[in-house]
All heavy atoms as TSV, in Angstrom:
chain	resi	resn	atom	element	x	y	z
A	1	MET	N	N	10.647	-1.561	5.585
A	1	MET	CA	C	11.521	-1.923	4.450
A	1	MET	C	C	11.137	-0.881	3.349
A	1	MET	O	O	10.142	-0.712	2.988
A	1	MET	CB	C	11.227	-3.279	3.898
A	1	MET	CG	C	11.771	-3.619	2.646
A	1	MET	SD	S	11.384	-5.186	1.894
A	1	MET	CE	C	11.693	-6.281	3.295
A	2	ARG	N	N	12.207	-0.298	2.854
A	2	ARG	CA	C	11.975	0.730	1.711
A	2	ARG	C	C	12.389	0.004	0.401
A	2	ARG	O	O	13.293	-0.633	0.331
A	2	ARG	CB	C	12.930	1.900	1.949
A	2	ARG	CG	C	12.755	2.961	0.931
A	2	ARG	CD	C	13.498	4.164	1.252
A	2	ARG	NE	N	12.774	4.808	2.238
A	2	ARG	CZ	C	12.967	6.099	2.702
A	2	ARG	NH1	N	13.954	6.734	1.954
A	2	ARG	NH2	N	12.340	6.705	3.556
A	3	LEU	N	N	11.461	0.146	-0.574
A	3	LEU	CA	C	11.646	-0.503	-1.816
A	3	LEU	C	C	11.672	0.589	-2.941
A	3	LEU	O	O	10.966	1.583	-2.838
A	3	LEU	CB	C	10.464	-1.441	-2.153
A	3	LEU	CG	C	10.225	-2.563	-1.373
A	3	LEU	CD1	C	8.992	-3.256	-1.674
A	3	LEU	CD2	C	11.441	-3.626	-1.423
A	4	ARG	N	N	12.497	0.343	-3.963
A	4	ARG	CA	C	12.497	1.236	-5.180
A	4	ARG	C	C	11.389	0.701	-6.021
A	4	ARG	O	O	10.990	-0.473	-5.950
A	4	ARG	CB	C	13.855	1.305	-5.818
A	4	ARG	CG	C	14.910	1.902	-4.916
A	4	ARG	CD	C	16.163	2.062	-5.713
A	4	ARG	NE	N	16.751	0.831	-6.287
A	4	ARG	CZ	C	17.540	-0.049	-5.648
A	4	ARG	NH1	N	17.861	0.084	-4.413
A	4	ARG	NH2	N	17.904	-1.199	-6.246
A	5	PRO	N	N	10.759	1.491	-6.936
A	5	PRO	CA	C	9.765	1.197	-7.771
A	5	PRO	C	C	10.039	-0.114	-8.564
A	5	PRO	O	O	9.260	-1.011	-8.855
A	5	PRO	CB	C	9.478	2.326	-8.639
A	5	PRO	CG	C	9.904	3.513	-7.912
A	5	PRO	CD	C	11.045	2.987	-7.135
A	6	GLU	N	N	11.324	-0.156	-9.052
A	6	GLU	CA	C	11.683	-1.396	-9.835
A	6	GLU	C	C	11.853	-2.695	-9.076
A	6	GLU	O	O	11.850	-3.746	-9.584
A	6	GLU	CB	C	13.035	-0.988	-10.634
A	6	GLU	CG	C	14.235	-0.842	-9.727
A	6	GLU	CD	C	14.323	0.578	-9.375
A	6	GLU	OE1	O	13.502	1.566	-9.661
A	6	GLU	OE2	O	15.445	0.948	-8.838
A	7	GLN	N	N	11.681	-2.581	-7.702
A	7	GLN	CA	C	11.711	-3.743	-6.912
A	7	GLN	C	C	10.368	-4.356	-6.454
A	7	GLN	O	O	10.301	-5.444	-5.977
A	7	GLN	CB	C	12.494	-3.415	-5.560
A	7	GLN	CG	C	13.937	-3.104	-5.799
A	7	GLN	CD	C	14.614	-2.612	-4.490
A	7	GLN	OE1	O	14.176	-1.644	-3.771
A	7	GLN	NE2	N	15.715	-3.343	-4.084
A	8	ILE	N	N	9.344	-3.564	-6.721
A	8	ILE	CA	C	8.079	-3.923	-6.107
A	8	ILE	C	C	7.537	-5.255	-6.691
A	8	ILE	O	O	7.034	-6.033	-5.929
A	8	ILE	CB	C	6.953	-2.881	-6.434
A	8	ILE	CG1	C	5.758	-3.063	-5.570
A	8	ILE	CG2	C	6.657	-2.571	-7.822
A	8	ILE	CD1	C	5.975	-2.777	-4.065
A	9	HIS	N	N	7.626	-5.462	-7.914
A	9	HIS	CA	C	7.093	-6.685	-8.500
A	9	HIS	C	C	7.826	-8.043	-7.916
A	9	HIS	O	O	7.199	-8.960	-7.523
A	9	HIS	CB	C	7.121	-6.761	-10.050
A	9	HIS	CG	C	6.218	-5.765	-10.586
A	9	HIS	ND1	N	4.849	-5.949	-10.601
A	9	HIS	CD2	C	6.457	-4.558	-11.176
A	9	HIS	CE1	C	4.257	-4.917	-11.250
A	9	HIS	NE2	N	5.276	-4.033	-11.549
A	10	ARG	N	N	9.153	-7.874	-7.833
A	10	ARG	CA	C	9.857	-9.051	-7.344
A	10	ARG	C	C	9.528	-9.243	-5.726
A	10	ARG	O	O	9.300	-10.273	-5.226
A	10	ARG	CB	C	11.373	-8.846	-7.375
A	10	ARG	CG	C	12.248	-9.905	-6.936
A	10	ARG	CD	C	13.708	-9.721	-7.164
A	10	ARG	NE	N	13.929	-8.157	-7.057
A	10	ARG	CZ	C	14.939	-7.558	-7.401
A	10	ARG	NH1	N	15.916	-8.225	-8.032
A	10	ARG	NH2	N	15.093	-6.272	-7.160
A	11	HIS	N	N	9.275	-8.055	-4.960
A	11	HIS	CA	C	8.936	-8.241	-3.631
A	11	HIS	C	C	7.647	-8.771	-3.480
A	11	HIS	O	O	7.388	-9.696	-2.616
A	11	HIS	CB	C	8.923	-6.777	-3.113
A	11	HIS	CG	C	8.208	-6.695	-1.716
A	11	HIS	ND1	N	8.909	-6.990	-0.578
A	11	HIS	CD2	C	7.023	-6.292	-1.363
A	11	HIS	CE1	C	7.958	-6.940	0.403
A	11	HIS	NE2	N	6.819	-6.353	-0.037
A	12	LEU	N	N	6.683	-8.429	-4.319
A	12	LEU	CA	C	5.326	-8.982	-4.217
A	12	LEU	C	C	5.231	-10.569	-4.668
A	12	LEU	O	O	4.334	-11.249	-4.095
A	12	LEU	CB	C	4.302	-8.204	-5.110
A	12	LEU	CG	C	4.100	-6.811	-4.645
A	12	LEU	CD1	C	3.394	-5.991	-5.751
A	12	LEU	CD2	C	3.442	-6.695	-3.298
A	13	GLU	N	N	6.149	-10.948	-5.371
A	13	GLU	CA	C	6.198	-12.388	-5.847
A	13	GLU	C	C	6.528	-13.268	-4.476
A	13	GLU	O	O	6.233	-14.424	-4.447
A	13	GLU	CB	C	7.194	-12.650	-6.768
A	13	GLU	CG	C	6.838	-12.111	-8.040
A	13	GLU	CD	C	7.988	-12.178	-9.151
A	13	GLU	OE1	O	9.035	-12.651	-8.715
A	13	GLU	OE2	O	7.671	-11.821	-10.343
A	14	GLN	N	N	7.131	-12.636	-3.478
A	14	GLN	CA	C	7.574	-13.288	-2.204
A	14	GLN	C	C	6.412	-13.299	-1.261
A	14	GLN	O	O	6.593	-13.870	-0.107
A	14	GLN	CB	C	8.789	-12.719	-1.675
A	14	GLN	CG	C	10.025	-12.702	-2.616
A	14	GLN	CD	C	11.165	-11.873	-2.071
A	14	GLN	OE1	O	11.067	-11.356	-1.086
A	14	GLN	NE2	N	12.233	-11.868	-2.922
A	15	GLY	N	N	5.280	-12.695	-1.587
A	15	GLY	CA	C	4.211	-12.591	-0.560
A	15	GLY	C	C	3.934	-11.208	-0.162
A	15	GLY	O	O	4.834	-10.361	-0.219
A	16	LEU	N	N	2.704	-11.037	0.343
A	16	LEU	CA	C	2.262	-9.655	0.844
A	16	LEU	C	C	2.633	-9.435	2.263
A	16	LEU	O	O	2.683	-10.362	3.065
A	16	LEU	CB	C	0.794	-9.496	0.730
A	16	LEU	CG	C	0.198	-9.495	-0.748
A	16	LEU	CD1	C	-1.307	-9.733	-0.655
A	16	LEU	CD2	C	0.572	-8.303	-1.397
A	17	LYS	N	N	2.938	-8.128	2.534
A	17	LYS	CA	C	3.065	-7.740	3.965
A	17	LYS	C	C	1.718	-7.180	4.377
A	17	LYS	O	O	0.813	-6.853	3.570
A	17	LYS	CB	C	4.194	-6.621	4.016
A	17	LYS	CG	C	5.507	-7.043	3.586
A	17	LYS	CD	C	6.043	-8.188	4.485
A	17	LYS	CE	C	7.508	-8.615	3.990
A	17	LYS	NZ	N	7.922	-9.750	4.655
A	18	PRO	N	N	1.519	-7.040	5.794
A	18	PRO	CA	C	0.188	-6.556	6.227
A	18	PRO	C	C	-0.123	-5.089	5.931
A	18	PRO	O	O	-1.203	-4.675	5.914
A	18	PRO	CB	C	0.348	-6.857	7.694
A	18	PRO	CG	C	1.648	-7.278	8.040
A	18	PRO	CD	C	2.323	-7.455	6.690
A	19	LEU	N	N	0.904	-4.385	5.594
A	19	LEU	CA	C	0.734	-2.837	5.421
A	19	LEU	C	C	1.688	-2.369	4.437
A	19	LEU	O	O	2.894	-2.743	4.515
A	19	LEU	CB	C	0.929	-2.115	6.676
A	19	LEU	CG	C	0.796	-0.619	6.693
A	19	LEU	CD1	C	-0.574	-0.140	6.484
A	19	LEU	CD2	C	1.409	-0.005	7.922
A	20	TYR	N	N	1.240	-1.497	3.525
A	20	TYR	CA	C	2.069	-0.780	2.558
A	20	TYR	C	C	1.761	0.671	2.644
A	20	TYR	O	O	0.571	1.133	2.619
A	20	TYR	CB	C	1.865	-1.352	1.167
A	20	TYR	CG	C	2.406	-2.648	0.844
A	20	TYR	CD1	C	1.630	-3.767	1.107
A	20	TYR	CD2	C	3.699	-2.821	0.507
A	20	TYR	CE1	C	2.128	-5.159	0.913
A	20	TYR	CE2	C	4.200	-4.162	0.279
A	20	TYR	CZ	C	3.492	-5.241	0.530
A	20	TYR	OH	O	3.955	-6.453	0.250
A	21	VAL	N	N	2.872	1.508	2.637
A	21	VAL	CA	C	2.716	2.959	2.558
A	21	VAL	C	C	3.478	3.304	1.306
A	21	VAL	O	O	4.661	3.058	1.127
A	21	VAL	CB	C	3.314	3.677	3.721
A	21	VAL	CG1	C	3.155	5.158	3.529
A	21	VAL	CG2	C	2.676	3.223	5.052
A	22	VAL	N	N	2.695	3.901	0.280
A	22	VAL	CA	C	3.253	4.243	-0.948
A	22	VAL	C	C	3.430	5.770	-1.108
A	22	VAL	O	O	2.394	6.479	-1.005
A	22	VAL	CB	C	2.389	3.727	-2.130
A	22	VAL	CG1	C	2.988	4.046	-3.528
A	22	VAL	CG2	C	2.243	2.195	-1.932
A	23	THR	N	N	4.549	6.222	-1.262
A	23	THR	CA	C	4.848	7.700	-1.319
A	23	THR	C	C	5.843	7.924	-2.427
A	23	THR	O	O	6.579	6.997	-2.874
A	23	THR	CB	C	5.503	8.182	-0.095
A	23	THR	OG1	O	6.790	7.788	0.131
A	23	THR	CG2	C	4.565	8.034	1.183
A	24	GLY	N	N	5.900	9.080	-2.901
A	24	GLY	CA	C	6.904	9.444	-3.950
A	24	GLY	C	C	6.712	10.779	-4.602
A	24	GLY	O	O	5.640	11.357	-4.530
A	25	ASP	N	N	7.690	11.233	-5.390
A	25	ASP	CA	C	7.563	12.500	-6.079
A	25	ASP	C	C	6.851	12.406	-7.401
A	25	ASP	O	O	6.457	13.401	-7.969
A	25	ASP	CB	C	8.929	13.124	-6.248
A	25	ASP	CG	C	9.565	13.508	-4.901
A	25	ASP	OD1	O	8.703	13.855	-3.972
A	25	ASP	OD2	O	10.756	13.387	-4.693
A	26	GLU	N	N	6.858	11.233	-7.930
A	26	GLU	CA	C	6.272	10.962	-9.245
A	26	GLU	C	C	4.962	10.373	-9.190
A	26	GLU	O	O	4.815	9.112	-8.891
A	26	GLU	CB	C	7.220	10.106	-10.104
A	26	GLU	CG	C	8.574	10.668	-10.392
A	26	GLU	CD	C	8.452	11.834	-11.381
A	26	GLU	OE1	O	7.650	11.853	-12.213
A	26	GLU	OE2	O	9.322	12.739	-11.159
A	27	PRO	N	N	3.850	10.964	-9.538
A	27	PRO	CA	C	2.519	10.539	-9.322
A	27	PRO	C	C	2.230	9.236	-10.091
A	27	PRO	O	O	1.587	8.329	-9.640
A	27	PRO	CB	C	1.547	11.589	-9.834
A	27	PRO	CG	C	2.429	12.961	-9.576
A	27	PRO	CD	C	3.790	12.515	-9.886
A	28	LEU	N	N	2.725	9.197	-11.241
A	28	LEU	CA	C	2.544	7.892	-12.182
A	28	LEU	C	C	3.186	6.676	-11.449
A	28	LEU	O	O	2.584	5.756	-11.465
A	28	LEU	CB	C	3.032	8.141	-13.555
A	28	LEU	CG	C	2.886	6.908	-14.443
A	28	LEU	CD1	C	1.398	6.473	-14.616
A	28	LEU	CD2	C	3.517	7.251	-15.799
A	29	THR	N	N	4.398	6.848	-11.000
A	29	THR	CA	C	5.093	5.804	-10.370
A	29	THR	C	C	4.451	5.321	-9.084
A	29	THR	O	O	4.231	4.201	-8.881
A	29	THR	CB	C	6.526	6.160	-9.996
A	29	THR	OG1	O	7.197	6.595	-11.241
A	29	THR	CG2	C	7.326	5.130	-9.385
A	30	VAL	N	N	3.887	6.312	-8.293
A	30	VAL	CA	C	3.108	5.981	-7.077
A	30	VAL	C	C	1.820	5.129	-7.507
A	30	VAL	O	O	1.570	4.143	-6.882
A	30	VAL	CB	C	2.755	7.282	-6.319
A	30	VAL	CG1	C	1.736	6.905	-5.220
A	30	VAL	CG2	C	3.973	7.950	-5.742
A	31	LEU	N	N	1.217	5.585	-8.525
A	31	LEU	CA	C	-0.121	4.862	-8.901
A	31	LEU	C	C	0.260	3.508	-9.406
A	31	LEU	O	O	-0.452	2.587	-9.123
A	31	LEU	CB	C	-0.747	5.706	-10.065
A	31	LEU	CG	C	-1.375	6.949	-9.589
A	31	LEU	CD1	C	-1.957	7.789	-10.814
A	31	LEU	CD2	C	-2.575	6.662	-8.644
A	32	GLU	N	N	1.310	3.378	-10.205
A	32	GLU	CA	C	1.782	2.050	-10.743
A	32	GLU	C	C	2.110	1.078	-9.548
A	32	GLU	O	O	1.669	-0.035	-9.614
A	32	GLU	CB	C	2.858	2.198	-11.772
A	32	GLU	CG	C	2.481	2.746	-13.047
A	32	GLU	CD	C	3.621	3.109	-13.873
A	32	GLU	OE1	O	4.802	3.076	-13.530
A	32	GLU	OE2	O	3.440	3.308	-15.149
A	33	CYS	N	N	2.740	1.515	-8.603
A	33	CYS	CA	C	3.215	0.627	-7.519
A	33	CYS	C	C	1.931	0.300	-6.641
A	33	CYS	O	O	1.785	-0.896	-6.260
A	33	CYS	CB	C	4.203	1.436	-6.579
A	33	CYS	SG	S	5.800	1.547	-7.402
A	34	ALA	N	N	1.028	1.239	-6.405
A	34	ALA	CA	C	-0.111	0.927	-5.675
A	34	ALA	C	C	-0.963	-0.092	-6.408
A	34	ALA	O	O	-1.587	-0.903	-5.821
A	34	ALA	CB	C	-0.844	2.256	-5.407
A	35	GLN	N	N	-1.091	0.100	-7.701
A	35	GLN	CA	C	-1.822	-0.878	-8.556
A	35	GLN	C	C	-1.237	-2.249	-8.534
A	35	GLN	O	O	-1.917	-3.218	-8.444
A	35	GLN	CB	C	-1.952	-0.397	-9.988
A	35	GLN	CG	C	-2.732	-1.283	-10.957
A	35	GLN	CD	C	-4.222	-1.312	-10.482
A	35	GLN	OE1	O	-4.656	-0.306	-9.869
A	35	GLN	NE2	N	-4.876	-2.502	-10.711
A	36	ALA	N	N	0.059	-2.383	-8.492
A	36	ALA	CA	C	0.718	-3.683	-8.417
A	36	ALA	C	C	0.342	-4.334	-7.081
A	36	ALA	O	O	0.183	-5.473	-7.002
A	36	ALA	CB	C	2.252	-3.490	-8.651
A	37	ILE	N	N	0.447	-3.473	-6.054
A	37	ILE	CA	C	0.056	-4.074	-4.690
A	37	ILE	C	C	-1.365	-4.525	-4.630
A	37	ILE	O	O	-1.708	-5.670	-4.205
A	37	ILE	CB	C	0.237	-3.059	-3.613
A	37	ILE	CG1	C	1.867	-2.788	-3.521
A	37	ILE	CG2	C	-0.202	-3.513	-2.281
A	37	ILE	CD1	C	2.117	-1.487	-2.712
A	38	ARG	N	N	-2.309	-3.768	-5.181
A	38	ARG	CA	C	-3.672	-4.088	-5.287
A	38	ARG	C	C	-3.916	-5.415	-6.029
A	38	ARG	O	O	-4.712	-6.376	-5.643
A	38	ARG	CB	C	-4.534	-2.989	-5.768
A	38	ARG	CG	C	-4.804	-1.864	-4.781
A	38	ARG	CD	C	-5.801	-0.941	-5.270
A	38	ARG	NE	N	-5.472	-0.188	-6.397
A	38	ARG	CZ	C	-4.823	1.013	-6.473
A	38	ARG	NH1	N	-4.435	1.513	-5.322
A	38	ARG	NH2	N	-4.566	1.514	-7.621
A	39	GLU	N	N	-3.162	-5.537	-7.223
A	39	GLU	CA	C	-3.363	-6.771	-7.978
A	39	GLU	C	C	-2.856	-7.983	-7.227
A	39	GLU	O	O	-3.500	-9.069	-7.350
A	39	GLU	CB	C	-2.648	-6.544	-9.300
A	39	GLU	CG	C	-3.364	-5.602	-10.259
A	39	GLU	CD	C	-2.519	-5.238	-11.469
A	39	GLU	OE1	O	-1.485	-5.852	-11.702
A	39	GLU	OE2	O	-3.004	-4.421	-12.248
A	40	ALA	N	N	-1.737	-7.892	-6.604
A	40	ALA	CA	C	-1.202	-8.982	-5.891
A	40	ALA	C	C	-2.159	-9.296	-4.703
A	40	ALA	O	O	-2.310	-10.511	-4.375
A	40	ALA	CB	C	0.152	-8.591	-5.330
A	41	ALA	N	N	-2.721	-8.334	-4.093
A	41	ALA	CA	C	-3.680	-8.681	-2.890
A	41	ALA	C	C	-4.874	-9.396	-3.496
A	41	ALA	O	O	-5.352	-10.417	-2.942
A	41	ALA	CB	C	-4.117	-7.265	-2.257
A	42	ARG	N	N	-5.444	-8.863	-4.600
A	42	ARG	CA	C	-6.612	-9.598	-5.216
A	42	ARG	C	C	-6.336	-11.117	-5.566
A	42	ARG	O	O	-7.057	-11.887	-5.321
A	42	ARG	CB	C	-7.090	-8.900	-6.472
A	42	ARG	CG	C	-8.053	-7.643	-6.115
A	42	ARG	CD	C	-8.676	-7.068	-7.392
A	42	ARG	NE	N	-8.712	-5.670	-7.212
A	42	ARG	CZ	C	-7.856	-4.827	-7.861
A	42	ARG	NH1	N	-6.994	-5.234	-8.692
A	42	ARG	NH2	N	-8.089	-3.611	-7.652
A	43	ALA	N	N	-5.100	-11.249	-6.166
A	43	ALA	CA	C	-4.715	-12.609	-6.476
A	43	ALA	C	C	-4.515	-13.430	-5.252
A	43	ALA	O	O	-4.788	-14.667	-5.402
A	43	ALA	CB	C	-3.393	-12.525	-7.298
A	44	ALA	N	N	-4.224	-12.834	-4.120
A	44	ALA	CA	C	-4.061	-13.667	-2.861
A	44	ALA	C	C	-5.384	-13.799	-2.126
A	44	ALA	O	O	-5.445	-14.389	-1.009
A	44	ALA	CB	C	-2.999	-12.971	-1.942
A	45	GLY	N	N	-6.522	-13.276	-2.774
A	45	GLY	CA	C	-7.833	-13.427	-2.100
A	45	GLY	C	C	-8.261	-12.269	-1.144
A	45	GLY	O	O	-9.233	-12.403	-0.450
A	46	VAL	N	N	-7.538	-11.219	-1.078
A	46	VAL	CA	C	-7.854	-10.139	-0.275
A	46	VAL	C	C	-9.029	-9.445	-0.908
A	46	VAL	O	O	-8.882	-8.896	-2.115
A	46	VAL	CB	C	-6.707	-9.184	0.044
A	46	VAL	CG1	C	-6.974	-7.935	0.778
A	46	VAL	CG2	C	-5.591	-9.992	0.684
A	47	ASP	N	N	-10.061	-9.073	-0.184
A	47	ASP	CA	C	-11.161	-8.375	-0.732
A	47	ASP	C	C	-11.597	-7.083	-0.051
A	47	ASP	O	O	-12.531	-6.458	-0.316
A	47	ASP	CB	C	-12.399	-9.247	-0.973
A	47	ASP	CG	C	-12.928	-9.813	0.450
A	47	ASP	OD1	O	-12.343	-9.457	1.467
A	47	ASP	OD2	O	-13.936	-10.417	0.355
A	48	GLU	N	N	-10.805	-6.673	0.938
A	48	GLU	CA	C	-11.009	-5.474	1.640
A	48	GLU	C	C	-9.857	-4.501	1.551
A	48	GLU	O	O	-8.744	-5.038	1.550
A	48	GLU	CB	C	-11.199	-5.738	3.238
A	48	GLU	CG	C	-11.558	-4.573	3.964
A	48	GLU	CD	C	-11.878	-4.938	5.413
A	48	GLU	OE1	O	-11.833	-6.122	5.856
A	48	GLU	OE2	O	-12.213	-4.001	6.217
A	49	ARG	N	N	-10.120	-3.240	1.474
A	49	ARG	CA	C	-9.092	-2.216	1.358
A	49	ARG	C	C	-9.422	-1.040	2.209
A	49	ARG	O	O	-10.511	-0.495	2.133
A	49	ARG	CB	C	-8.955	-1.734	-0.104
A	49	ARG	CG	C	-8.015	-0.676	-0.371
A	49	ARG	CD	C	-8.074	-0.453	-1.856
A	49	ARG	NE	N	-7.276	0.825	-2.184
A	49	ARG	CZ	C	-7.534	1.628	-3.120
A	49	ARG	NH1	N	-8.364	1.371	-3.936
A	49	ARG	NH2	N	-6.942	2.871	-3.258
A	50	LEU	N	N	-8.475	-0.628	2.988
A	50	LEU	CA	C	-8.659	0.667	3.826
A	50	LEU	C	C	-7.645	1.643	3.332
A	50	LEU	O	O	-6.543	1.365	3.192
A	50	LEU	CB	C	-8.461	0.298	5.300
A	50	LEU	CG	C	-9.347	-0.822	5.990
A	50	LEU	CD1	C	-8.966	-1.126	7.307
A	50	LEU	CD2	C	-10.770	-0.194	5.935
A	51	VAL	N	N	-8.174	2.861	3.230
A	51	VAL	CA	C	-7.354	4.031	2.727
A	51	VAL	C	C	-7.511	5.092	3.811
A	51	VAL	O	O	-8.608	5.462	4.116
A	51	VAL	CB	C	-7.802	4.568	1.335
A	51	VAL	CG1	C	-6.898	5.630	0.921
A	51	VAL	CG2	C	-7.684	3.360	0.268
A	52	PHE	N	N	-6.337	5.655	4.271
A	52	PHE	CA	C	-6.364	6.743	5.172
A	52	PHE	C	C	-5.547	7.876	4.640
A	52	PHE	O	O	-4.427	7.773	4.230
A	52	PHE	CB	C	-5.645	6.308	6.474
A	52	PHE	CG	C	-6.340	5.187	7.180
A	52	PHE	CD1	C	-6.067	3.893	7.009
A	52	PHE	CD2	C	-7.382	5.511	8.018
A	52	PHE	CE1	C	-6.716	2.873	7.743
A	52	PHE	CE2	C	-8.155	4.500	8.784
A	52	PHE	CZ	C	-7.781	3.176	8.569
A	53	ASP	N	N	-6.246	8.983	4.530
A	53	ASP	CA	C	-5.621	10.273	4.090
A	53	ASP	C	C	-5.330	11.117	5.309
A	53	ASP	O	O	-6.235	11.473	6.005
A	53	ASP	CB	C	-6.473	11.105	3.105
A	53	ASP	CG	C	-6.558	10.345	1.738
A	53	ASP	OD1	O	-5.633	9.827	1.272
A	53	ASP	OD2	O	-7.771	10.348	1.266
A	54	VAL	N	N	-4.011	11.350	5.635
A	54	VAL	CA	C	-3.647	11.995	6.854
A	54	VAL	C	C	-3.547	13.458	6.557
A	54	VAL	O	O	-2.748	13.818	5.595
A	54	VAL	CB	C	-2.342	11.296	7.452
A	54	VAL	CG1	C	-1.893	12.077	8.700
A	54	VAL	CG2	C	-2.487	9.931	7.683
A	55	ASP	N	N	-4.105	14.285	7.336
A	55	ASP	CA	C	-3.975	15.681	7.300
A	55	ASP	C	C	-3.926	16.220	8.736
A	55	ASP	O	O	-3.848	15.400	9.715
A	55	ASP	CB	C	-5.133	16.301	6.564
A	55	ASP	CG	C	-6.526	16.099	7.137
A	55	ASP	OD1	O	-6.615	15.544	8.121
A	55	ASP	OD2	O	-7.396	16.394	6.412
A	56	ARG	N	N	-4.131	17.432	9.027
A	56	ARG	CA	C	-4.034	18.049	10.372
A	56	ARG	C	C	-5.066	17.495	11.236
A	56	ARG	O	O	-4.961	17.539	12.397
A	56	ARG	CB	C	-4.057	19.625	10.309
A	56	ARG	CG	C	-2.718	20.132	9.860
A	56	ARG	CD	C	-2.761	21.656	9.825
A	56	ARG	NE	N	-3.257	22.138	8.607
A	56	ARG	CZ	C	-4.066	23.088	8.471
A	56	ARG	NH1	N	-4.477	23.840	9.401
A	56	ARG	NH2	N	-4.543	23.492	7.269
A	57	LYS	N	N	-6.242	17.226	10.678
A	57	LYS	CA	C	-7.380	16.827	11.456
A	57	LYS	C	C	-7.593	15.322	11.513
A	57	LYS	O	O	-8.650	14.808	11.862
A	57	LYS	CB	C	-8.669	17.478	10.909
A	57	LYS	CG	C	-8.682	18.939	11.057
A	57	LYS	CD	C	-9.874	19.568	10.389
A	57	LYS	CE	C	-9.834	21.078	10.381
A	57	LYS	NZ	N	-11.062	21.637	9.892
A	58	PHE	N	N	-6.550	14.573	11.191
A	58	PHE	CA	C	-6.644	13.075	11.052
A	58	PHE	C	C	-6.922	12.518	12.424
A	58	PHE	O	O	-6.394	12.901	13.516
A	58	PHE	CB	C	-5.371	12.574	10.506
A	58	PHE	CG	C	-5.490	11.081	10.347
A	58	PHE	CD1	C	-6.235	10.521	9.403
A	58	PHE	CD2	C	-4.671	10.236	11.169
A	58	PHE	CE1	C	-6.288	9.099	9.189
A	58	PHE	CE2	C	-4.714	8.855	11.009
A	58	PHE	CZ	C	-5.591	8.285	10.019
A	59	ASP	N	N	-7.755	11.577	12.532
A	59	ASP	CA	C	-8.136	10.963	13.762
A	59	ASP	C	C	-7.269	9.624	14.001
A	59	ASP	O	O	-7.679	8.627	13.430
A	59	ASP	CB	C	-9.700	10.573	13.778
A	59	ASP	CG	C	-10.014	9.833	15.144
A	59	ASP	OD1	O	-9.307	9.777	16.015
A	59	ASP	OD2	O	-11.270	9.340	15.146
A	60	TRP	N	N	-6.213	9.781	14.664
A	60	TRP	CA	C	-5.293	8.650	14.820
A	60	TRP	C	C	-5.958	7.484	15.645
A	60	TRP	O	O	-5.591	6.358	15.496
A	60	TRP	CB	C	-4.045	9.091	15.587
A	60	TRP	CG	C	-3.228	10.019	14.734
A	60	TRP	CD1	C	-3.157	11.294	14.621
A	60	TRP	CD2	C	-2.364	9.487	13.554
A	60	TRP	NE1	N	-2.315	11.714	13.623
A	60	TRP	CE2	C	-1.826	10.684	12.877
A	60	TRP	CE3	C	-1.943	8.285	13.042
A	60	TRP	CZ2	C	-0.958	10.651	11.856
A	60	TRP	CZ3	C	-1.187	8.262	11.956
A	60	TRP	CH2	C	-0.621	9.464	11.491
A	61	GLY	N	N	-6.957	7.776	16.389
A	61	GLY	CA	C	-7.762	6.796	17.119
A	61	GLY	C	C	-8.397	5.836	16.207
A	61	GLY	O	O	-8.495	4.632	16.369
A	62	ALA	N	N	-8.990	6.446	15.075
A	62	ALA	CA	C	-9.639	5.575	14.123
A	62	ALA	C	C	-8.607	4.555	13.448
A	62	ALA	O	O	-8.983	3.563	13.064
A	62	ALA	CB	C	-10.307	6.563	12.995
A	63	LEU	N	N	-7.489	5.112	13.206
A	63	LEU	CA	C	-6.404	4.178	12.596
A	63	LEU	C	C	-6.195	3.020	13.634
A	63	LEU	O	O	-6.095	1.881	13.251
A	63	LEU	CB	C	-5.165	5.041	12.354
A	63	LEU	CG	C	-4.006	4.062	11.761
A	63	LEU	CD1	C	-4.347	3.406	10.471
A	63	LEU	CD2	C	-2.795	5.049	11.690
A	64	ALA	N	N	-5.917	3.387	14.886
A	64	ALA	CA	C	-5.681	2.375	15.942
A	64	ALA	C	C	-6.803	1.447	16.032
A	64	ALA	O	O	-6.546	0.190	16.269
A	64	ALA	CB	C	-5.350	3.008	17.232
A	65	ALA	N	N	-8.006	1.844	15.919
A	65	ALA	CA	C	-9.247	1.005	16.018
A	65	ALA	C	C	-9.355	-0.036	14.987
A	65	ALA	O	O	-9.914	-1.075	15.239
A	65	ALA	CB	C	-10.516	1.811	16.102
A	66	THR	N	N	-8.743	0.273	13.844
A	66	THR	CA	C	-8.842	-0.748	12.718
A	66	THR	C	C	-7.925	-1.912	12.924
A	66	THR	O	O	-8.156	-2.933	12.381
A	66	THR	CB	C	-8.511	0.000	11.364
A	66	THR	OG1	O	-7.197	0.359	11.360
A	66	THR	CG2	C	-9.485	1.087	11.020
A	67	GLY	N	N	-6.834	-1.751	13.829
A	67	GLY	CA	C	-5.990	-2.846	13.942
A	67	GLY	C	C	-6.482	-3.788	14.990
A	67	GLY	O	O	-6.193	-4.985	15.067
C-alpha cells in the first residue's frame, strides 16, 4: 500500500502493519513519516527496531533470516 505523507497519521490510527518502507525525495518528509511510525509503534508496545540499508553488498539472506 502506498501512502502520501499527509495520510500517514490517519493510517497509523487504524493500527500498525508488520513492515514499513519509507522513501521519498524530501529528506525532512521521510524523517517525519519515519518518526510518526516509530511513535505509533512505541505507543503499541513495540520495543525492537531493525534497520536495513541496502547497497550492492547487501546480504539478502540476513534479511530472510530475521523473518
